[in-house]
N, C-alpha and C positions, 0 to 999 in steps of 0.2 A: 377593861371591858366589862360591861354589865351582863350578868347571866340571868335569864328569865326563869324564876322558880315558880311562876304562877301557872305553868302549863298543866299541872295536875288538876287545876280547877276548871279547865275547859270541858271536862267530861260532863259537868253540870252547867247547863246554859242558864245564864241569868239575863235580866234585862236592866240596862242602865237608863234611868229616866232623868233627864237634865232639865231642871226648872231655871230658865234664864230668859231675859228680855234683851232686845236690841232695837234701837231706833236712832234717828239723827240726834235726838236730845240725850238719850241714854248712852249712846255709843255702842261699840261692837265688842268691847273688852270681855264682858261676861261670857259671850258666846265663843269668842276666839280662844280664850284660855281653857274653857271646858272642852272645846273640840279636841284638845290634845289628849285628854283622857278618853273621849269618845273614840278617837282613832285607835288607841291601844285596845279598847274593848272589842272593836271590830276585828282587829288582827287576831285576837284570842278566840274568835268565833261566837261572841256574845252579841246580843241585840242592843241597839241604842235608839232612844227616842227623845227628841226635844219637845218640851211643853212650855208655852209662854206666849208673849206678844213679841214676835220677831219680824220686823219689817223686811221687805225684799231688797236689802241693800246689796250692792254688787259684791263687796268683800265677803259678806255672809254667804251669798249664793255660790260664789266661787269655792269657798271653803267647804260648804256642805256637799257640793258636787265632787270635790277632791276626795273626801273621805267616805262618801256614800250615805249621807243623812238625807232623808226625804224632806221636801218642802212643798207646800206650806206645812208648818208644824201645828200640832194640836193645841187647843185652848185647854186650860186646867179643868174647866167644867165638862169637857168632852172626853176626858181620859179617866179610865177606871183602872186603878192599880191592882196588882196581884201581890198580896202580902207574902206569899211563899218565895217568890224569886225576883221581885222588883226592888232594885236599889235606887234610892233617890239621891241625886247630887244637886245641891242648891248653890246658885251664884247670883245674889241679888242684894241691892241696897234698900229696896223699897218694899219687899215682901214682908207682910206682918207675921211675926213668929207664931201667932195664934191662928193663922190661916189653916183651915181644915184640910186643905190639900196636902200640907207637909206634916200632918200629925204622924208621930212615929208608929202608932199602931197600924197604920195603913201600909207600911213598908217593911221589907226585910231588914234593911239598914238605911240610915240617913247620914249623908256626908255634906259638909258645907265648905265652900271656899270663902275665906273671910279676911278682912283687914280692919282698919281702925273705925270705919263707919258701917260695917256690916251689922245688922241686927243680931241679937243673941238667940240664934236658933238652937233647938234641942236636937243634938246630933250624936252619932256614935263615933265620928271621926271628923277632925277639922284639918283643913289645908290652908296654910298661910304662905302665899307667894312672897318670898323674902330671901334676901341674900344671907341673912343671919338666922341661926337656929333658935328654936323655942320649943320646949318639950310639951307644954300644956297651954291651953287657951284661957285659963283662969277658973274653969269649972271642973277641973280634973278630967277634961276631955283630951284624949290623945291627939296631939297636933303634929302634923308633918310640916316642917319648915326648914329653910336653909337652902344652900346651893344644890344639894342633892335632890331636892323636891321641887324644882322649878318647872313651870308648865310651858314647855317649848314645843313648837311644831316640829315634826321630823324633817321638814325642808330647811330648817335652820342649821347652818354649818359654819365652821370656823373660817374666817377670812385671814389674809396675810397682808402685811404692809407692802406698799409698792416698792419696786426696785429703785435703789438710790439713783440709778441712771435715767429714770423716767422723768422727763421734763414737761410732760403734758400738764394741763391745768389741773389743780386739785379737784377731786370729785367729792361733792357734798350731797348728803341726803337730808331732806327736811320732811318730817312726817309727824302728824299730830294725832295718830290713831285712825280708826276706821271711819270716823265722821268729822273729826276736827271741830267739835262743838264750841270750843273756846276761842276759835280763830287764831290758834297758836302759829300755824304756818304763815298766815298773813303777816303777823308781827315779826317773825324771824326773817321772812323774805324781805320785808321792808328794811330791816337792819342790814341785810346782806347787800342790798342795792346801794347802800350809802358807803360801802367800802370800795377801795380802789384795787383790791387784790384780783389776781387772775384765777378764776375758778369756774367750774360748771356745777350748778346747784339743781338737782332734781327734786322737785317739791310735789308731794302727794297730798292733795286736798280736793274736795268736791265743792268748796265754798270760798275759794281764795280770789282776791282781786286779780283778774287776768291782765290788767295793765302792767303788772310786774314783768310780763314777758317782753315788754319793750326793752328790757335789759337783756342783751344777747346771752348773758351768763346764766339766766334763769330759764328752766324748762318745767312747765307745770303739767302734772299728770292727774287723771282721775284715780281715786283710791282703788287699788286692786292688788291681787297677789303678785303682780308684776314688781311690786316694791322689793320682793326677795331678790330679783335679778340685780337691781341697783344696789341693794345692801351688800351683795357679794363682791362688788368692785368699788365701793366708796372708800374714801380716806378718812372721813369724819362725818358724824351725823348729829343733827339737832332734833331733839324729841322731848316728849313729856315723860314724867316719871310714872309710866304705865306698863302694861304687859309687854308692849313693843320695846320699851327701853331695856327690859331684861333680855329679850331676844338679841338686841344689838350688842349688849355686853357679852352674851354668850358667843357671838361671832367675833369678839375681841376687837370691836371697832371703837376708837376713841369717840366719846359722845359728850355733847353739851346738853344738859338736862334742865327742864323747868317744871313747875307745877302750876296747874290752873284750877284744881279742885282740891277740897280738903282731903279726900281719900288718897291723893297723890303726895301729900306733904311728908308722910313718914318714909315712903320709898325714896323721895327726893333727898331728905336728910340722911338717910342710910347710905345712899350711893355717894353723896358728896363728902360726908364725914369719913367714909372709908377710903376716899381718894379714888373711887372707881369712875367718877364722872365729874365734869366741870359744871358749876352752877351758872346758868345763863339768864335766869330770871324767874318771875312769877306774875300772876295776875292779881291785882289789888282788889279791894272790896267793891270798887266801882266797876269792876269788870275790865279794867284797862291793863294791858300788858306792860310790864317794866322789864325790858331786855337790856342786859349788860353788854353793850357793844364792844367794850374792851376785852371781855372774855371771849366773845364770838370772834373778834379779830385775832386774838392770840391763838385760838384753836386752828385758825386758817393759816396763819403766817409762821407759826413756830413748830418745826418738826420735832424738836426736843420735848415740847409740851405734850404733843400727841403721843410720842414714844413713851413718855413717863406714864401716861394714862393706860396705854396698851400693856405695859409691863406689869401694872398692878392687877389687871384683869386676866392676864395670861394664865390659862389652866384653871381658872376659878370654877367654871361650869363644865360638866361632862355630857350634857344633852340627854341623860337617861332619866330625868325626873318623872315624866309620864309613865314610864314602865314601872318604876318603883312605887308610884302612887297607885297604879292599877293593881299591883301585887298586894299592897296593903289593904286596899278595898276588898279584894277577893278573899283575903285571909280573915276578914272580920267574922 
């Protein structure tokens, strides 16, 4: 059990300012993963404010309402930081490191979430969402990484395999993130319709070809936090190597994983090489998906294959990453 040692810091209220963007093209990942830290700061009695270009996407609005973030958010030019008690958290692939808004002298402390394509921001602490540990980010900056520092929403809980006597159709979850900008769900759903297996596939996407629903095994849903309810009772999931894939692994669900963007390649290789997920494909330079129908079929038809994946991720993640990260931020 994780014990919260950050309570001594709640006597001094700070303000966490999160610089992140979200749109149909950018996706929702930057906002969704930073929201896990925002939720912890709210619990500790601190203030949280998002700053950036965040479109009113249903998943974002639901999440903000869930944790208490006001919407619409402020634009950077409309926000005046307080150097004494404002902590800046950056999560962006496109923000210029020389942008005056993120200059260190304007903030009490600056933290960034980064991966292989994140710009080299000048920060006091780095967070690398990853299943493997790494002590520094290359510039002698303290880095929080590994299974103990994963950004998981507090609604994510462990699932359990179905009873061996359960003969109902296999329950499949297909999700490509908050906006599915790469049309991953469409590609995977097409592969599923070509199989003869008995299953029910719940597909979460706002831009999928609805003719897939002509197959009675396919149910298409708009992207929302309702995905959590389906994740709690699914037998196998197909997803991208993104923040959501980490949540599914934390739930100990066998997953087939793919990558559609360069920033997902390292996470994909990490999960596959560690045996935590099955590789089901990638998007080529022409933007076309190459889905391995053989692996997809094996995940659906082989109990032993799914059980082997589940056994390797069992106990890997303890759900307390956001608490540990918040403690580290407040101790700076």
